[in-house]
N, C-alpha and C positions, 0 to 999 in steps of 0.2 A: 937443079929443078929443085924443086921443091917439093917436099913429100906433103903430101896433105894426110893428113889424118884424120881416118873418117871416123866417127864416133858410130859404135854399134849401140844401140840400146834394145835389150830384151826386156820385155813384160813378162814376168813370172806368176803377175795375179791376174789369174782369168776372169776374175769379178768383173761384170757387167754393173757397172755402178749408174746406169739409166733404169735398168730393172729396180735396184735398191731403190732409188728416188720414187718411182712409180711405187713400190710397193708400201713405201714410207709415206705417201701421199695418199692412197687407199687406208691405210691403217689411221691415219689422220682424221679421215672424212668419217671413217667408221666410230673412231674413238667420238667424235662430234656427234654422230649418232647413236651413240650408245649412252653419252652425257643428256642428250635431249631426251632420251626415252627415260632415262631415271630421274630426270628432272619431271617430265610429264607424270611417270608414278608416284614419286613424292608428292606431286599436287593433287593427283587424282585421291591418293592416301589421305591427305588432310582433307579434301573435300569427302569424302565418304568417312573419315573421323567425326566431321563435323554433322554431316547427316545422320550417323548414328549417335552423337550426342542428342540431337534435337529428337530422333525415334525415343532415346531412353528418356528424355524429358517429357514426350508423348505421352510414354506408358507410364510416367509417374504420375502425370497430371491425370492419367484413365483410373489408375487405381485410387488415387484420391479420391475422385470424384464417385467412382463405385464405395468406397469407404462410406462417404458422404451419403449416396443412395441408400446403402443398408442401413446406415441409421435412421434415415427418412422412412423407410419401409419398416423398420421395427417398430417407430414411433406410431405410424400409419395402423398398423395391425395392433397395437396396445390400446390406440384410440377407438379402433372399429372394437374391439375386444369391451372395452369400458363402456361402448355406447350398447353394446349387445346385453351388458351386465343391468346397466341401467336401464334400458328396454325391459328385462326380465322382470327389475325389481317395481316399473310401472306397473306392470301386467299384475305382478303379486299383489300391489299396492291396491289395486282394482278389484281383486280375488277376495271373497269374504270367506275364511277358514271357521267362522263361526256357522256360517249357512251350510259350508259344505258338510262339516261335521255334524250340524245339527239333521240334514238332510239323509246322514248316514245311518245315524241313531233309528231315526224314523224308521228304517227299511227292515232293521235287524232283530229277529222275533227272538222269543226267550228260547234260551237251548242253542243258542249261537254264539261261539267267542271269539273275536278278531283276534289273531295272532301278530300280524303283520299287515301294515297299508301302505302302497306305494301311490304316489302321486304325480304326474306329471301335469302341470299347470299351462305350458303352452299348449298341448293336445288334449289335455282333459282327459287322458287317460287313470284310471282307475285301477291299480291290483288290490285285490282282498284275499288273505290267507287266513284259514283259523279252522275252528274245528267247530263239530257241530255234533249234539247229544244223540240226534237220530237223523234218519234220512228224511222224515217228515220236517225237521229243524230246517235241514237247508233246502227243501222245496220249498218250504215257506220263505227263505230269503230270496230266492231265485223268483219267486210269485212278485212278492214287493218289489224287487228292483222293476221288474218289467212294467207295472202300474204307477212307479213314481215316477212322476213329473220332473224330477232332478237327475235322473239316471237312465242311460238308453243302451240297448244292444247287450244287454248281460251274458255273458258267456262262461260256463263252467266248463275251466281248460282243464280240471285234473281233481279228482277226489279218490279218496283210498280209507277203509276200514283198518285201524288198528286197535285191538283191546276192547274193541266197543264203541270206540271213538272215530267218528267220521272226519276226516281232515280234508278239506278243500281250496282250493285254487279257483278264483274268479277276474276275471274281467268284466269293467264295464265303464263306460263313458258317462262324465258328470257334465249336465247343462246347467245352464243358468237356471236359478230358481223361477217360477214362474211368476209371471208381472200380478203386484197387488189387485188383490179381488177375485183372481181366479183361484179355486179349488185347490187345498194343499193335499198332500199324497195320503195324510192321515184321514181327510174329510173323504175323499173319494173311496178308499178301503173301508170306510164306515157305510157307506151307501153300498157298497156288494155284497 
């Protein structure tokens, strides 16, 4: 008889290759998902980068337009200031300093000296500061200002006596001189 030799096989590797194959497949799928996600993130980053560049370009354009607007606004303010100055010059050109000073001279009595004169041509406000030799001289100035057709609303704002000299501060409004043919302030004073 033939002896048959039976082979005995012993498997010492207790490894389940099916499980390893499944884990490998899951890892490959996860790797594919991660690669797709990374690709998507790279695309989003590029998209956001492009949008950021567009926003920065828009901001730069806004800054440029703001600078242009500031220069236009500055130019407009300069033009308005020039127009205001020209308007004041036109008003001043129509104003006769000779008539104003002559009317002022008519109302000043003897014994009163003018030290300072302020005049606002737009509002026609006049401020007179000076010295009077006596209270009667100052009273004469106030009466003449009230009676003068060239001045209205005289107001003695301040007076003080120092070493026998009376200092005064008077505010009054200058009016246009009366029309031709109307009696002047000097003629009215003579009649009274």
